[in-house]
Biopython code that builds the backbone (N, CA, C, O; Angstrom):
import numpy as np
from Bio.PDB.StructureBuilder import StructureBuilder

atoms = [
    (1, "MET", "N", (-23.091, 14.671, -10.552)),
    (1, "MET", "CA", (-21.816, 15.344, -10.456)),
    (1, "MET", "C", (-21.302, 15.614, -11.864)),
    (1, "MET", "O", (-21.319, 14.732, -12.722)),
    (2, "ASN", "N", (-20.857, 16.806, -12.085)),
    (2, "ASN", "CA", (-20.254, 17.164, -13.362)),
    (2, "ASN", "C", (-18.762, 17.355, -13.153)),
    (2, "ASN", "O", (-18.335, 17.937, -12.156)),
    (3, "ILE", "N", (-17.978, 16.866, -14.090)),
    (3, "ILE", "CA", (-16.536, 17.056, -14.001)),
    (3, "ILE", "C", (-16.018, 17.635, -15.306)),
    (3, "ILE", "O", (-16.604, 17.424, -16.367)),
    (4, "ASN", "N", (-14.933, 18.356, -15.220)),
    (4, "ASN", "CA", (-14.284, 18.905, -16.394)),
    (4, "ASN", "C", (-12.954, 18.193, -16.584)),
    (4, "ASN", "O", (-12.124, 18.155, -15.676)),
    (5, "LEU", "N", (-12.761, 17.639, -17.749)),
    (5, "LEU", "CA", (-11.520, 16.950, -18.060)),
    (5, "LEU", "C", (-10.597, 17.875, -18.838)),
    (5, "LEU", "O", (-11.039, 18.738, -19.597)),
    (6, "THR", "N", (-9.310, 17.671, -18.628)),
    (6, "THR", "CA", (-8.344, 18.403, -19.445)),
    (6, "THR", "C", (-8.402, 17.820, -20.855)),
    (6, "THR", "O", (-8.902, 16.711, -21.040)),
    (7, "PRO", "N", (-7.904, 18.544, -21.841)),
    (7, "PRO", "CA", (-7.892, 17.989, -23.203)),
    (7, "PRO", "C", (-7.170, 16.637, -23.276)),
    (7, "PRO", "O", (-7.604, 15.746, -24.006)),
    (8, "GLU", "N", (-6.083, 16.481, -22.532)),
    (8, "GLU", "CA", (-5.348, 15.206, -22.521)),
    (8, "GLU", "C", (-6.194, 14.086, -21.923)),
    (8, "GLU", "O", (-6.217, 12.976, -22.454)),
    (9, "GLN", "N", (-6.884, 14.369, -20.831)),
    (9, "GLN", "CA", (-7.751, 13.366, -20.208)),
    (9, "GLN", "C", (-8.891, 12.987, -21.145)),
    (9, "GLN", "O", (-9.242, 11.813, -21.272)),
    (10, "GLU", "N", (-9.455, 13.975, -21.787)),
    (10, "GLU", "CA", (-10.540, 13.729, -22.738)),
    (10, "GLU", "C", (-10.057, 12.844, -23.889)),
    (10, "GLU", "O", (-10.774, 11.949, -24.338)),
    (11, "LYS", "N", (-8.851, 13.099, -24.355)),
    (11, "LYS", "CA", (-8.260, 12.305, -25.428)),
    (11, "LYS", "C", (-8.111, 10.847, -25.000)),
    (11, "LYS", "O", (-8.389, 9.935, -25.778)),
    (12, "ILE", "N", (-7.672, 10.634, -23.765)),
    (12, "ILE", "CA", (-7.515, 9.265, -23.243)),
    (12, "ILE", "C", (-8.862, 8.556, -23.208)),
    (12, "ILE", "O", (-8.976, 7.409, -23.639)),
    (13, "VAL", "N", (-9.879, 9.237, -22.697)),
    (13, "VAL", "CA", (-11.210, 8.635, -22.603)),
    (13, "VAL", "C", (-11.723, 8.272, -23.996)),
    (13, "VAL", "O", (-12.221, 7.168, -24.210)),
    (14, "LYS", "N", (-11.598, 9.207, -24.941)),
    (14, "LYS", "CA", (-12.077, 8.949, -26.302)),
    (14, "LYS", "C", (-11.328, 7.785, -26.945)),
    (14, "LYS", "O", (-11.929, 6.977, -27.652)),
    (15, "GLU", "N", (-10.037, 7.697, -26.706)),
    (15, "GLU", "CA", (-9.232, 6.606, -27.267)),
    (15, "GLU", "C", (-9.661, 5.259, -26.682)),
    (15, "GLU", "O", (-9.742, 4.264, -27.402)),
    (16, "GLU", "N", (-9.930, 5.230, -25.398)),
    (16, "GLU", "CA", (-10.391, 3.991, -24.764)),
    (16, "GLU", "C", (-11.737, 3.551, -25.337)),
    (16, "GLU", "O", (-11.959, 2.360, -25.557)),
    (17, "LEU", "N", (-12.620, 4.495, -25.574)),
    (17, "LEU", "CA", (-13.922, 4.180, -26.162)),
    (17, "LEU", "C", (-13.761, 3.717, -27.605)),
    (17, "LEU", "O", (-14.396, 2.750, -28.025)),
    (18, "LYS", "N", (-12.913, 4.407, -28.362)),
    (18, "LYS", "CA", (-12.682, 4.069, -29.765)),
    (18, "LYS", "C", (-12.110, 2.658, -29.915)),
    (18, "LYS", "O", (-12.485, 1.920, -30.827)),
    (19, "CYS", "N", (-11.204, 2.295, -29.015)),
    (19, "CYS", "CA", (-10.586, 0.958, -29.069)),
    (19, "CYS", "C", (-11.549, -0.142, -28.626)),
    (19, "CYS", "O", (-11.278, -1.327, -28.823)),
    (20, "GLY", "N", (-12.662, 0.249, -28.033)),
    (20, "GLY", "CA", (-13.644, -0.738, -27.595)),
    (20, "GLY", "C", (-13.366, -1.329, -26.228)),
    (20, "GLY", "O", (-14.001, -2.308, -25.835)),
    (21, "HIS", "N", (-12.427, -0.748, -25.499)),
    (21, "HIS", "CA", (-12.131, -1.255, -24.158)),
    (21, "HIS", "C", (-13.282, -0.998, -23.193)),
    (21, "HIS", "O", (-13.478, -1.744, -22.233)),
    (22, "PHE", "N", (-14.038, 0.060, -23.455)),
    (22, "PHE", "CA", (-15.170, 0.437, -22.607)),
    (22, "PHE", "C", (-16.336, 0.844, -23.493)),
    (22, "PHE", "O", (-16.154, 1.203, -24.656)),
    (23, "HIS", "N", (-17.546, 0.782, -22.925)),
    (23, "HIS", "CA", (-18.750, 1.122, -23.685)),
    (23, "HIS", "C", (-19.262, 2.520, -23.397)),
    (23, "HIS", "O", (-20.085, 3.049, -24.144)),
    (24, "SER", "N", (-18.777, 3.127, -22.306)),
    (24, "SER", "CA", (-19.260, 4.460, -21.954)),
    (24, "SER", "C", (-18.180, 5.225, -21.186)),
    (24, "SER", "O", (-17.226, 4.649, -20.662)),
    (25, "VAL", "N", (-18.367, 6.527, -21.145)),
    (25, "VAL", "CA", (-17.456, 7.383, -20.383)),
    (25, "VAL", "C", (-17.494, 6.965, -18.907)),
    (25, "VAL", "O", (-16.468, 6.954, -18.227)),
    (26, "GLU", "N", (-18.690, 6.626, -18.427)),
    (26, "GLU", "CA", (-18.846, 6.232, -17.032)),
    (26, "GLU", "C", (-18.004, 4.998, -16.711)),
    (26, "GLU", "O", (-17.420, 4.910, -15.631)),
    (27, "GLU", "N", (-17.939, 4.046, -17.645)),
    (27, "GLU", "CA", (-17.119, 2.853, -17.435)),
    (27, "GLU", "C", (-15.639, 3.210, -17.334)),
    (27, "GLU", "O", (-14.920, 2.671, -16.492)),
    (28, "VAL", "N", (-15.190, 4.117, -18.193)),
    (28, "VAL", "CA", (-13.781, 4.539, -18.171)),
    (28, "VAL", "C", (-13.467, 5.185, -16.829)),
    (28, "VAL", "O", (-12.478, 4.838, -16.184)),
    (29, "ILE", "N", (-14.305, 6.122, -16.411)),
    (29, "ILE", "CA", (-14.087, 6.832, -15.145)),
    (29, "ILE", "C", (-14.171, 5.850, -13.967)),
    (29, "ILE", "O", (-13.372, 5.925, -13.034)),
    (30, "GLY", "N", (-15.137, 4.936, -14.016)),
    (30, "GLY", "CA", (-15.281, 3.933, -12.958)),
    (30, "GLY", "C", (-14.028, 3.081, -12.814)),
    (30, "GLY", "O", (-13.566, 2.823, -11.703)),
    (31, "GLU", "N", (-13.481, 2.647, -13.948)),
    (31, "GLU", "CA", (-12.248, 1.842, -13.926)),
    (31, "GLU", "C", (-11.087, 2.658, -13.372)),
    (31, "GLU", "O", (-10.295, 2.154, -12.577)),
    (32, "ALA", "N", (-10.987, 3.909, -13.789)),
    (32, "ALA", "CA", (-9.912, 4.776, -13.297)),
    (32, "ALA", "C", (-10.011, 4.952, -11.780)),
    (32, "ALA", "O", (-8.994, 4.925, -11.087)),
    (33, "LEU", "N", (-11.213, 5.130, -11.269)),
    (33, "LEU", "CA", (-11.397, 5.284, -9.824)),
    (33, "LEU", "C", (-11.070, 3.990, -9.084)),
    (33, "LEU", "O", (-10.516, 4.021, -7.985)),
    (34, "GLN", "N", (-11.415, 2.848, -9.691)),
    (34, "GLN", "CA", (-11.100, 1.558, -9.088)),
    (34, "GLN", "C", (-9.582, 1.374, -8.983)),
    (34, "GLN", "O", (-9.072, 0.936, -7.951)),
    (35, "VAL", "N", (-8.871, 1.711, -10.057)),
    (35, "VAL", "CA", (-7.409, 1.599, -10.058)),
    (35, "VAL", "C", (-6.807, 2.529, -9.007)),
    (35, "VAL", "O", (-5.876, 2.146, -8.298)),
    (36, "LEU", "N", (-7.328, 3.730, -8.905)),
    (36, "LEU", "CA", (-6.855, 4.682, -7.901)),
    (36, "LEU", "C", (-7.059, 4.126, -6.493)),
    (36, "LEU", "O", (-6.173, 4.228, -5.645)),
    (37, "SER", "N", (-8.220, 3.544, -6.254)),
    (37, "SER", "CA", (-8.522, 2.963, -4.950)),
    (37, "SER", "C", (-7.564, 1.817, -4.623)),
    (37, "SER", "O", (-7.056, 1.736, -3.505)),
    (38, "GLU", "N", (-7.316, 0.936, -5.587)),
    (38, "GLU", "CA", (-6.389, -0.179, -5.377)),
    (38, "GLU", "C", (-4.971, 0.318, -5.124)),
    (38, "GLU", "O", (-4.251, -0.230, -4.289)),
    (39, "LYS", "N", (-4.579, 1.350, -5.844)),
    (39, "LYS", "CA", (-3.248, 1.928, -5.659)),
    (39, "LYS", "C", (-3.105, 2.476, -4.244)),
    (39, "LYS", "O", (-2.066, 2.299, -3.608)),
    (40, "GLU", "N", (-4.131, 3.130, -3.758)),
    (40, "GLU", "CA", (-4.100, 3.695, -2.412)),
    (40, "GLU", "C", (-4.029, 2.598, -1.353)),
    (40, "GLU", "O", (-3.301, 2.727, -0.369)),
    (41, "ARG", "N", (-4.790, 1.513, -1.557)),
    (41, "ARG", "CA", (-4.732, 0.386, -0.619)),
    (41, "ARG", "C", (-3.347, -0.232, -0.619)),
    (41, "ARG", "O", (-2.818, -0.586, 0.434)),
    (42, "SER", "N", (-2.759, -0.362, -1.801)),
    (42, "SER", "CA", (-1.417, -0.922, -1.926)),
    (42, "SER", "C", (-0.409, -0.043, -1.204)),
    (42, "SER", "O", (0.478, -0.544, -0.512)),
    (43, "ARG", "N", (-0.546, 1.254, -1.364)),
    (43, "ARG", "CA", (0.368, 2.202, -0.705)),
    (43, "ARG", "C", (0.248, 2.069, 0.811)),
    (43, "ARG", "O", (1.257, 2.104, 1.517)),
    (44, "SER", "N", (-0.971, 1.918, 1.315)),
    (44, "SER", "CA", (-1.175, 1.764, 2.757)),
    (44, "SER", "C", (-0.524, 0.488, 3.263)),
    (44, "SER", "O", (0.083, 0.479, 4.334)),
    (45, "THR", "N", (-0.647, -0.590, 2.496)),
    (45, "THR", "CA", (-0.038, -1.868, 2.866)),
    (45, "THR", "C", (1.476, -1.763, 2.876)),
    (45, "THR", "O", (2.134, -2.268, 3.786)),
    (46, "GLU", "N", (2.033, -1.102, 1.855)),
    (46, "GLU", "CA", (3.482, -0.936, 1.795)),
    (46, "GLU", "C", (3.988, -0.148, 2.999)),
    (46, "GLU", "O", (5.039, -0.470, 3.554)),
    (47, "THR", "N", (3.252, 0.873, 3.401)),
    (47, "THR", "CA", (3.646, 1.672, 4.563)),
    (47, "THR", "C", (3.626, 0.809, 5.816)),
    (47, "THR", "O", (4.559, 0.856, 6.618)),
    (48, "ALA", "N", (2.574, 0.024, 5.988)),
    (48, "ALA", "CA", (2.479, -0.859, 7.155)),
    (48, "ALA", "C", (3.609, -1.873, 7.157)),
    (48, "ALA", "O", (4.210, -2.125, 8.201)),
    (49, "ASN", "N", (3.909, -2.461, 5.996)),
    (49, "ASN", "CA", (4.993, -3.437, 5.912)),
    (49, "ASN", "C", (6.338, -2.797, 6.227)),
    (49, "ASN", "O", (7.178, -3.401, 6.894)),
    (50, "GLY", "N", (6.539, -1.585, 5.752)),
    (50, "GLY", "CA", (7.779, -0.868, 6.037)),
    (50, "GLY", "C", (7.932, -0.602, 7.523)),
    (50, "GLY", "O", (9.028, -0.720, 8.071)),
    (51, "THR", "N", (6.838, -0.245, 8.173)),
    (51, "THR", "CA", (6.844, 0.001, 9.615)),
    (51, "THR", "C", (7.172, -1.276, 10.368)),
    (51, "THR", "O", (7.938, -1.254, 11.331)),
    (52, "GLN", "N", (6.593, -2.394, 9.932)),
    (52, "GLN", "CA", (6.871, -3.673, 10.584)),
    (52, "GLN", "C", (8.330, -4.069, 10.416)),
    (52, "GLN", "O", (8.966, -4.533, 11.362)),
    (53, "ARG", "N", (8.862, -3.884, 9.202)),
    (53, "ARG", "CA", (10.276, -4.215, 8.966)),
    (53, "ARG", "C", (11.188, -3.377, 9.855)),
    (53, "ARG", "O", (12.165, -3.882, 10.409)),
    (54, "GLU", "N", (10.863, -2.103, 9.984)),
    (54, "GLU", "CA", (11.666, -1.219, 10.832)),
    (54, "GLU", "C", (11.602, -1.676, 12.283)),
    (54, "GLU", "O", (12.614, -1.649, 12.982)),
    (55, "ALA", "N", (10.433, -2.094, 12.741)),
    (55, "ALA", "CA", (10.290, -2.582, 14.118)),
    (55, "ALA", "C", (11.134, -3.834, 14.340)),
    (55, "ALA", "O", (11.764, -3.985, 15.387)),
    (56, "VAL", "N", (11.145, -4.725, 13.360)),
    (56, "VAL", "CA", (11.961, -5.942, 13.470)),
    (56, "VAL", "C", (13.437, -5.571, 13.533)),
    (56, "VAL", "O", (14.182, -6.113, 14.350)),
    (57, "ARG", "N", (13.865, -4.637, 12.663)),
    (57, "ARG", "CA", (15.272, -4.190, 12.684)),
    (57, "ARG", "C", (15.640, -3.614, 14.047)),
    (57, "ARG", "O", (16.713, -3.896, 14.579)),
    (58, "GLU", "N", (14.748, -2.809, 14.606)),
    (58, "GLU", "CA", (15.014, -2.211, 15.918)),
    (58, "GLU", "C", (15.122, -3.285, 16.999)),
    (58, "GLU", "O", (15.987, -3.204, 17.871)),
    (59, "MET", "N", (14.238, -4.299, 16.943)),
    (59, "MET", "CA", (14.303, -5.378, 17.938)),
    (59, "MET", "C", (15.600, -6.158, 17.809)),
    (59, "MET", "O", (16.233, -6.487, 18.812)),
    (60, "LEU", "N", (15.995, -6.453, 16.581)),
    (60, "LEU", "CA", (17.238, -7.192, 16.384)),
    (60, "LEU", "C", (18.441, -6.381, 16.850)),
    (60, "LEU", "O", (19.378, -6.937, 17.423)),
    (61, "ALA", "N", (18.424, -5.081, 16.612)),
    (61, "ALA", "CA", (19.514, -4.222, 17.083)),
    (61, "ALA", "C", (19.547, -4.210, 18.607)),
    (61, "ALA", "O", (20.624, -4.252, 19.201)),
    (62, "PHE", "N", (18.387, -4.155, 19.244)),
    (62, "PHE", "CA", (18.316, -4.193, 20.707)),
    (62, "PHE", "C", (18.898, -5.496, 21.232)),
    (62, "PHE", "O", (19.679, -5.504, 22.183)),
    (63, "VAL", "N", (18.507, -6.599, 20.599)),
    (63, "VAL", "CA", (18.994, -7.920, 21.013)),
    (63, "VAL", "C", (20.514, -7.969, 20.911)),
    (63, "VAL", "O", (21.194, -8.462, 21.810)),
    (64, "GLU", "N", (21.030, -7.454, 19.809)),
    (64, "GLU", "CA", (22.472, -7.476, 19.595)),
    (64, "GLU", "C", (23.202, -6.564, 20.587)),
    (64, "GLU", "O", (24.213, -6.964, 21.165)),
    (65, "ARG", "N", (22.704, -5.363, 20.785)),
    (65, "ARG", "CA", (23.343, -4.411, 21.701)),
    (65, "ARG", "C", (23.378, -4.929, 23.132)),
    (65, "ARG", "O", (24.360, -4.746, 23.852)),
    (66, "ASN", "N", (22.299, -5.574, 23.528)),
    (66, "ASN", "CA", (22.172, -6.014, 24.910)),
    (66, "ASN", "C", (22.538, -7.479, 25.102)),
    (66, "ASN", "O", (22.360, -8.040, 26.183)),
    (67, "ARG", "N", (23.044, -8.084, 24.051)),
    (67, "ARG", "CA", (23.487, -9.487, 24.087)),
    (67, "ARG", "C", (22.426, -10.409, 24.677)),
    (67, "ARG", "O", (22.714, -11.267, 25.512)),
    (68, "VAL", "N", (21.200, -10.209, 24.225)),
    (68, "VAL", "CA", (20.073, -11.029, 24.661)),
    (68, "VAL", "C", (20.082, -12.327, 23.863)),
    (68, "VAL", "O", (20.230, -12.316, 22.641)),
    (69, "ARG", "N", (19.922, -13.441, 24.564)),
    (69, "ARG", "CA", (19.860, -14.738, 23.889)),
    (69, "ARG", "C", (18.403, -15.011, 23.528)),
    (69, "ARG", "O", (17.506, -14.806, 24.345)),
    (70, "LEU", "N", (18.175, -15.473, 22.304)),
    (70, "LEU", "CA", (16.816, -15.693, 21.826)),
    (70, "LEU", "C", (16.401, -17.156, 21.842)),
    (70, "LEU", "O", (15.297, -17.485, 21.408)),
    (71, "GLU", "N", (17.234, -18.012, 22.319)),
    (71, "GLU", "CA", (16.880, -19.431, 22.339)),
    (71, "GLU", "C", (15.640, -19.641, 23.202)),
    (71, "GLU", "O", (15.589, -19.209, 24.354)),
    (72, "GLY", "N", (14.657, -20.300, 22.634)),
    (72, "GLY", "CA", (13.431, -20.600, 23.367)),
    (72, "GLY", "C", (12.450, -19.436, 23.444)),
    (72, "GLY", "O", (11.398, -19.568, 24.070)),
    (73, "VAL", "N", (12.763, -18.313, 22.830)),
    (73, "VAL", "CA", (11.873, -17.150, 22.842)),
    (73, "VAL", "C", (11.059, -17.160, 21.553)),
    (73, "VAL", "O", (11.610, -17.270, 20.457)),
    (74, "THR", "N", (9.753, -17.044, 21.697)),
    (74, "THR", "CA", (8.902, -17.016, 20.510)),
    (74, "THR", "C", (8.847, -15.599, 19.962)),
    (74, "THR", "O", (9.174, -14.637, 20.656)),
    (75, "VAL", "N", (8.437, -15.486, 18.728)),
    (75, "VAL", "CA", (8.282, -14.176, 18.114)),
    (75, "VAL", "C", (7.258, -13.364, 18.896)),
    (75, "VAL", "O", (7.441, -12.165, 19.104)),
    (76, "LYS", "N", (6.196, -14.005, 19.326)),
    (76, "LYS", "CA", (5.157, -13.326, 20.090)),
    (76, "LYS", "C", (5.731, -12.743, 21.385)),
    (76, "LYS", "O", (5.421, -11.609, 21.751)),
    (77, "GLU", "N", (6.564, -13.519, 22.071)),
    (77, "GLU", "CA", (7.186, -13.024, 23.300)),
    (77, "GLU", "C", (8.135, -11.870, 23.016)),
    (77, "GLU", "O", (8.198, -10.905, 23.779)),
    (78, "LEU", "N", (8.867, -11.973, 21.922)),
    (78, "LEU", "CA", (9.795, -10.918, 21.543)),
    (78, "LEU", "C", (9.048, -9.621, 21.253)),
    (78, "LEU", "O", (9.467, -8.544, 21.678)),
    (79, "ILE", "N", (7.944, -9.734, 20.531)),
    (79, "ILE", "CA", (7.129, -8.549, 20.236)),
    (79, "ILE", "C", (6.569, -7.951, 21.532)),
    (79, "ILE", "O", (6.557, -6.734, 21.714)),
    (80, "HIS", "N", (6.108, -8.830, 22.426)),
    (80, "HIS", "CA", (5.574, -8.353, 23.710)),
    (80, "HIS", "C", (6.652, -7.602, 24.485)),
    (80, "HIS", "O", (6.387, -6.534, 25.038)),
    (81, "GLU", "N", (7.841, -8.140, 24.529)),
    (81, "GLU", "CA", (8.938, -7.485, 25.225)),
    (81, "GLU", "C", (9.261, -6.139, 24.560)),
    (81, "GLU", "O", (9.546, -5.156, 25.243)),
    (82, "GLY", "N", (9.213, -6.108, 23.237)),
    (82, "GLY", "CA", (9.481, -4.867, 22.516)),
    (82, "GLY", "C", (8.505, -3.778, 22.873)),
    (82, "GLY", "O", (8.873, -2.605, 22.938)),
    (83, "HIS", "N", (7.257, -4.154, 23.107)),
    (83, "HIS", "CA", (6.238, -3.164, 23.470)),
    (83, "HIS", "C", (6.445, -2.645, 24.892)),
    (83, "HIS", "O", (6.070, -1.514, 25.202)),
    (84, "ARG", "N", (7.038, -3.462, 25.748)),
    (84, "ARG", "CA", (7.278, -3.036, 27.143)),
    (84, "ARG", "C", (8.420, -2.053, 27.247)),
    (84, "ARG", "O", (8.466, -1.247, 28.177)),
    (85, "LEU", "N", (9.355, -2.111, 26.293)),
    (85, "LEU", "CA", (10.553, -1.267, 26.386)),
    (85, "LEU", "C", (10.294, 0.151, 25.929)),
    (85, "LEU", "O", (11.202, 0.982, 25.948)),
]
sb = StructureBuilder()
sb.init_structure("model")
sb.init_model(0)
sb.init_chain("A")
sb.init_seg("    ")
for serial, (resi, resn, name, xyz) in enumerate(atoms, 1):
    if name == "N":
        sb.init_residue(resn, " ", resi, " ")
    sb.init_atom(name, np.array(xyz, "f"), 0.0, 1.0, " ", f" {name:<3s}", serial, name[0])
structure = sb.get_structure()
């Protein structure tokens, strides 16, 4: 695979090599791709966590609106009930 870098990208790669952080262009690109992959995984996790938080907020609002008592109810049961509604 051949890629074309912008002058700014090329400058970054050359600077990384000059500083001795990497031994080859391939190492620089490999590290950049690894960071991109980790960033994407992190973004996916944040989205999932946000969705879970929203679901919890909705369940708590339902409980409050309907004056449901939670004594003796497990989180698992609450989630199950939430899926039925």
